[in-house]
N, C-alpha and C positions, 0 to 999 in steps of 0.2 A: 503494500500500500504505500505506499509511499507518499512520499512526500510530495511535496512539490505538488505538482498535481498528485505527488506521491500519495495517495488515498483520497483524492478528491472525488466527490460525487460527480463533479463535472467531468473529470477525466476517466473515471472508473465506469465506463459504459459497457463493459462486458467483452466477450470474445476471448480468444486464446485457448487455454487448456480444455481440450475436448469439445470445441464448439464448431467444428467444421459443419457447414450447412445448417447451423442453428442460429436463431435470432439471439441477439445479445442479451435481451431481457425477455422473460416470460411476461404475460400480461399482468400477472400479480406483482412481479418484481418491479415492473415499470410503474404500476400504481403506487407501490410503497416508496419507490424512488421519488416520484413526483410529490408525494405527501410528506416526505421526511423533511423536517427543519434542517437536518444535517446536510442536505443537498445544497441549500443556500449557503450554509456556513462554509462548505467546501468551495463553492463558487466565489465566495469573497476571499477566503484565505489563499487560494491558489495564485491569483495575480499579485497579492501582497507579498507572498513568499518570492515570487519571481522578481518583483521590484527590489526586494532586499538582496536577492542573489545578484542582480545586475550591478547594483551599487558596490556590493562586497567584492565581486569579481574585479571591478575597476580598482578598488583599493588594494587588493592582493597583487594584481599586476603592477600597480604603482610601486608597492614595496619591493617586489622582486626585481624590478627594472632600475629603481633608484636607491633602494636601501632605506627609504624614508617612509614614515607613516605606519610602522609596525603596530602601534597601539590601535590606531583607527582600523587597520585591517583585522586585527584580533577581535575588536569589539563587533565589527560587522559580521565576522564569521560566527561568533557566538549568537548574534541576533538571527542569522540565517539558520543556525542549528536549532534555536528555540522555536522559530517559525516551523521548521521541519517537524520537530517533535509535536507541536500543536496540531499540525495538519495530519500527522500520523494518528494521533489519539482520536481526533474528531472523525477522521476517515474510517477508523476501526469501528467507531460507534455507528457511522453511516452504513458501513458494510453489514453490521449486525442488524440494523433496521431493515435493510433492503433484502439481504440474503440469508439472515439468520446465523451468520458466522462472523467472528471478529476479524478473521484474516483468511486469506487464501480461498475465497469463494471461487467457484468454477469460472465465472466470466473474466476474472483478472488474476488468475493464479500466478502467471509469469511476471506480471507487473508487480505483484506483491513480493515475489521472490527477489526481483531486482531492487525493490525498495529496501529490502533488508541490507543489501550491499551499500546503498546510499546512507542508510542509518549507521551502519558499522563504520564507514569512513568518516562521517561527521563526528561520531562518538570518539573515534581514534584521535581526531584533532583535539577534542576537548580534553581527553586523557593527557595528550602531549602538553597542552597549554597549562592545565591546572596541576599536572604532575611534574612540571618542569622537565619534561623529557624531550631531548633533541633541541636543535637550534630553531630560531625563528624561520630560517629558510626551509628547514625540514617540515615544520608545521604548515607553512604556506603551500608546500608541494602536496602535502596530504589534503589540504583544503582544495587545491586544484583538482586532485583526483576525485574528491567528493563531489565537486561541482561538475566535473565531466560525467560522472555517474548520474547526477541529478538531471542533467540535460537529456541524457539518454532515456531516463525514466519518465521525465516529463513528455518526451516524444512518444513513448509508449502510450501514455494516457491521452495525448492529443489524437493519436491514431484511433483509439477506442472511442473518443468523442465523435470523431468523423464517422466511424462505423455505425455508431448508434444513430446518428442523424440520417445516414443512408438507409438503415433499417426502418426508421420512422417514415421516411419518404416512400419507401417500397410499400409499407403497410398502408399508408394513405392512398397510394395509387391503386392498390388492390381493392381497398374499401370503396373507392370512387366508382 
């Protein structure tokens, strides 16, 4: 689930694990998704997290290229990580609401799996920062790895969002 979009109700539109030829949502799952307050929470949190990511990425790159601004970069990475944890927790609640599982529901099993990598990398950064492990450069490289994983994971969820919209369009066309 991830973040980022990593567990977003917006991004978690289904598909993936065992879904070949199957709609992304059953009618009941779609109804629960549309009625869940957590769908809107995810829709709000996902772009906020992306904005934090974008600013933080700039600060990390600035530090790595100039050696300046390590404190600002660290603060921004902590903010990004807290946003990630928030979207993961609320996304888990959303997943429970819609699919009856806290994690790894059929429609986005692989997205949740990759989200675990995103979480692990962000958490490794925090361990390095607060544990005084490694240099600032090493921390920033871990943050960049976390951010690369985040971008891939967000892409997974965007593809699911697109697939869900295509499913909805097909269903509307069939009903018409």
